[in-house]
Structure formats: C-alpha cells, structure tokens
C-alpha angles and dihedrals in degrees: 000000000000089000092052091050092049092048090052091048093051092047093050092046089055091048090049089052092048092049103041105026106029094029085220110112119190098195134042126261088248093055092045092050091049092052091045091051090049090053092048090053093048092048090049091050093046107034091166088077094056115149121187089209095055116128087244090064101054147036116254115259130237096179113143133187121260097047131092111248118230129192116237114240087212116030115248101229128187124243126245110253131221133178099194135065087225089067090047087056089050089053090050092052092048090053093046093051094044095049099035089199139080116290142174129222128212118214119203136171114261103228116210104229138095122298121245136180119206126196120205126191122186088350096304128113106245104165142014117193131182121230093254111165093339094260099057135011144177120287102234097163095132092054095044091053088066092063106098097205091061113085116231092192124026132224132213129020110333134159119270091244133009145139125237123192130205149137126277111215143186111219117235093247093053091045093052092048092048092051091049089056092047092048090052089053092046091243124146111273123236111251094222142340093274091060090046093050093046093047093046093051090056096052115120092218111076091191090064090047090054091051091056092069097222121188134202141207123194127216114169139042125204132183147099099270107036116170098235141037095229136057099237095052091047089056091051090049090050089052090056090053091057106272123136105244120179115252086210090084122114138181108228124201097192146003093275090060089051092049092049090051093050094048094047096050095041085072104026095051089076088071095054121108091229135050122265129179105185151326127288116214118198136177105249102215114081091207091054090047088055092049092050092049129177143297118223090277110016144035114255090216098064140048136181119229108203120210116239115255117274115239136207138175123233142149125274108226103173145332123239129185132229126200120214134202094274092047093255110152116219121194116221125198117224109211143183104267112268133176113246128166092342098311136089110250119206101154136039134186118250092185101205148345093276092057091050091050094047091052093049089220123195127183107262095029119143103237137191112239126190139173105228104213084356094276119096118021116230138176111246103175147350123248095231091180088065094050105116115125108018137158133229125327111262109253122188111248122257098209135048110267090216105046106007097240117149109261122237133203117208120218111271093015124116094201131075116230137207104228093198093094097155097050106031109100100219091048093047092050092041092053090052092050089051092046094056096042122120097256091047121040095335097218112172123216098033104101123159094272093050092046090051090050092051092046093050089051091050093244094118125040101148138004094270090061089067090076093053096055111127125210095232091053091049096046094055091060123094115265094013116104130182093268092053092047093051090047091054093050093046091049091049090055092048091050089065086077092059108119124254097254091057091047088057090050091047092056088075097226106179113262092007107120129169096284096046090046090056091048091051093046094053094041097051102024097206141032095252093057091045092050091056097040115130126223091255091051093049097050091052088068114097114264094009115118136166098292096051093041092052091047093051091049092049090052095052093041089065109092091207090062092049091053091047091050090051089055092048090051091050089054090059104257116158106264098169140039116276119252091252092056092048089062118100107242100199139237103272090130098039112152095006124129110212133189120203119209134167134014127302138212103209105039138008123257090252091053091052091049089054092048090053092052093044091054094050099264131128125234114223127183104214136043118250139152087272093059110115094202143323120248095220125199133172118308093019113193108271094221093051089049092049093049092046090053093048092050096039093241113167121244117219120193127215097266093045090050094051089046089056087057093044089239112113113154131173094218131042090232088066092065111132102175124106111265134178 
C-alpha cells in the first residue's frame, strides 16, 4: 500500500507542477480531484505513511523565477470542491449543525483565471501577489498595474489598509485573437484562457502584459477595519471604491435559492465573455465564518461547486503521436472542429494504448468529446449507432514517430516509451529544458523556444553543450540579441554554484525527482561513487526501490552519459557534496515532530526544514496533539496559532530554536548547519 500511496503522490505532484508552474495541465480538474480524494482516503486509512510534503498537505505552487517572493499576511487557501448538488446539501447541513443558528449563503460565479491578492494602503495599490504555495507568492505588482480594470487609486470611503482577492482573466475574444497570432507564428497555442492569463502575468515585460488586455473580478475582502459585518455588503462597498465585482452574486436564504442559482448559471455561463468553471458558495456573516474556521487546506465556511464537463460529438480523422522529455509517447486524436466550452476543439488526448483499446476506436468514428473541468479535451466514448462507413481500427504504434526506435512498455506503466533517449529529438530538447529549469540548474534565457532554435542550428545536442555556447554564435541567431546572449552566459556561470543534489536532479534520470536526488547525493557523496553503485547498494537507500535502482544503473551504464558527465565536471559543476553538508549535524531533535509557520530573518523555511531533518527531527505540515513544538516566525498562520493554543503545543522562536542546536549566529553567513 505504501508504494501505491507514493505513486499517487508523485503523480499529483507532477500535475500540480504542470498546472501551477507550467500553466499546462494534462488532466481535468475532475480527474485531479478524484485522485486527490483517493490519496486522502488512503492516507487516512494508513496514517503510518504520513508525509508532511504530500499533495494533500499543501496548496499547489505557481512560484516562478524572476519575481520577488512575498509572504501572505493571510494564507491563500484552496476551496473544497464538489461536483454534485448532494454534496452541496451536505455542506449546508454541516454549516447548519456547526452554527446552530440562522445563516445566509452568498453564491458567486467561480471565474477560471489565476488568483491574485492586492494590498491597498491609503487608497493606493502597493502590492499584487500571486497565490504561490498559499503562504508566499510572486510580487507581480508592475504587471498587475497594466490591467485597466484594476484601480490604482480608490475612490470613496475605504479602510486605511486592506487586502482584496480576486481572479485575473483573459476574455474569450482576446484569447482567440492571441491564439490566432501564435498559430500564425507557429508557436504553441494556449490550452485555455486560464493558462493564457497565468502565463501572461508571469512575463518579465510589462508592456507585453499590457497588450494582452487582461481583466479581473474580485471576490473577497480582508483586513482589520472592514466596513461591513458580512461578505456581500463588503463586496458592494468594494465596488463603490472602484473594484470590478461580479453582478452574478446573490444572497441565498436556503438550499432552494442555491440550487436555482446553480441551474441558471450552468446554462447562462456559456454566454459570458470570460471563462467560468463553477459556483462558489460562502457563508455571508464574517463572524460566522470566523466561528466555522478552517481545515489545514480549506475554509469550512465555503465550498466550490464545479460544473460538469460539456460534451460534443465529432468525427475522428486520424491519430498522431507526441514524444515527451521522458520518452513517453502520447496519442492525440485529430478531429473535425467542434465548439466546446467556448473554444474550437480540433485535437483531444487519448492518453495511452489501453485507453485506445477500451474505446474500440476506428478512423471515421463519431466520438464524444468533453473538457473535464473545461481544460484538456478528451474522447470519452464512441457513438456506435453512427458507425456506418469507417476506416481501420486504431492500433498503437510500434516505433517512435520521431526517431524510429522500437517502443517499450515497462512493467506497471500505462505509457509506451521511446528508449532512444540520447538520439530522439524531443527527448534531447526536453532534457535540456529540464536541466535549465528553476529547481534544477536555474539557467535564465533558455526557454523551450530558444532551446529548439539552438538545437535546430546544431549549437545544442546535449546538456553539456550548454556550457560551450559562445556569445557570437548566439547573437547571429534570430530573436537573440547581445543582451540575451550575455544573460545566458552569465547564468551558465552562476549555475556552476548549484549544489550536487540539484545537479543529480538536473540530469533527468528517469524516476529521480528532487527528493530521490537528495537521498542519492547524501548516500553516495560524489558522482564517482554514484556511478559505480551496485543494485544492492542503491536499494539500501531510503525511498529507493527496484524501479529507481534499475533506472539509475541504466543511466550510468550508458557510455554517452559518462562522457557527458565528464564534460560537465570539466566545466566546474558541483559533482560532490560540499564540506558543510558532509558534516554530521547531530541528534538534538531526535524523535521530535516539528511544524514550521511564519517568516524568518536568519534562514529560509527550506533551510530550517533541512536543519530539522539533519538533527534527527521530523517535519510535519499540520498541528496535532503529537506535535512536539512549532518553530514560529513572523506572521504565523492564525489557524495554526489558534490550534496550538487549544492543544497546548509550545511555540519556539528562531533564536530559541538555534540555541537548541547550539548554533546561534548574528549573520546568515555564519550558518554552520548542513543545508540542501
């Protein structure tokens, strides 16, 4: 069961990354929620496999490089999702029993964009921060100021200081026009307006952001001196100050009012100029919201009802195949164009060979297509009654469409893979994109389009070539000026300081993620020892089983990889643990379960998590009676504080914590612990 739980966690972590960081989801909201619920149930049934870093314990992150990160004064939590009115009724009953008094609900449209939190002081916009990981996000103030529907200076009678939260959107008309331009330039199209809005907000050029004509609706007010005692009236007050508040907002006295609102907008939303994917239902009274409180992830006073996926019928014309970074081959259905959820759908994912077989697809079939959660179109069934004149049965390909290598399917895997990882173009380029990513080598200026350009011009053929790029060669290429070329070279030099464990992660060894890379780095200490590690030595490392061990051995058995690693080493990359990390930290925290909350002056949260692990402690995400203490910084989460007080859990500040480790320093540079 532990293996199943870990597989689900890894899958959900990848989907979180695709959704929040890449703005390129590969499954629907409905499918994600179903997998998350499955994981929650398994973790509840097997608490011995608890992991504070499980996707069930945190909000997915959209933090990108290039922006200052800012801690939220009030955490930006996610809402619990439901897809049935029966579960809405369950929510209503939970609220009724908890409050034991009359209450009102407010129904609002759930706009499908990217979340933002704005801070105003003395009526002026001072900061705009993305949701990020829920506790901190990216400061995108300069970009947000280009959105004309967001007031830079307020009017009327407003509080001295407050936060307002909302959704930044790209209207359908703007989205369609943007994709037409990208198609004409042979650039990858945005999957939907949410992706386009999210991607636009993270651009470094505010002038381009302004040209994208983003919009915004606001839905929640926070602060110490709000004008009203209920949510609805606060929204109306915010509207009077200059904020765009949806007119599709209604105070509901009972469940019937809620049901009427849902049924009306399930149809009428298709006529809106922006994308929506559901209804948000909130308790109106702020005092009642406070009394209901929060779970670790979500408020108990609100829930999101998600609309069921919209379906259409169209003809299957052909199936093509795409190869990803890991060699996974994804079949894609090419369809007669059909309107679905406000966009024209021409392609749909078929996921893998098993899905194709289960659908019994034939070329020419009339197929049912839906957007689960209104994100990625997929074929859900064949209209067999319409099957008259059809072509051949769809058979999954035997060879890679890019390089011709015979495909393989590993035991326990649904996907087919191209094993030719060092000579298959999409895999080569994908490995380079992974290598330069923020969590790996963090090399700026080498996005997917630039890497493709350099590959096509034979300047990049593997990751080691990145360090031999020359400014004159870069400058002569289209779209790369002298400033961009110098930035790439500077960033390459800086990446040589990236620690050994991240270098291992950057290599892109199949099944070796960030956590496994750290385990390997600390188990084997340097690249030479890791290269020569035996199967028996590998599986003795925590969290490394047969599949990962075999993959690591395959990687180092390939002479091409060994030669490439030798080049990387000659360029000065870190191929062993630093002296500080080789030191034994001690066992001052042995057997203790510790929660971290707030912001800190001397070290980052990640550094403190590492210190805890290196001194024998265990990081946990939520406060319980088993929590040994909370490492509490500034702006500690109010719910964690409240729970700690109710359970009598001790709070330890930064100085006290470092004293426990015998490691108090006045400056961060004096840090002597072992950090990742």
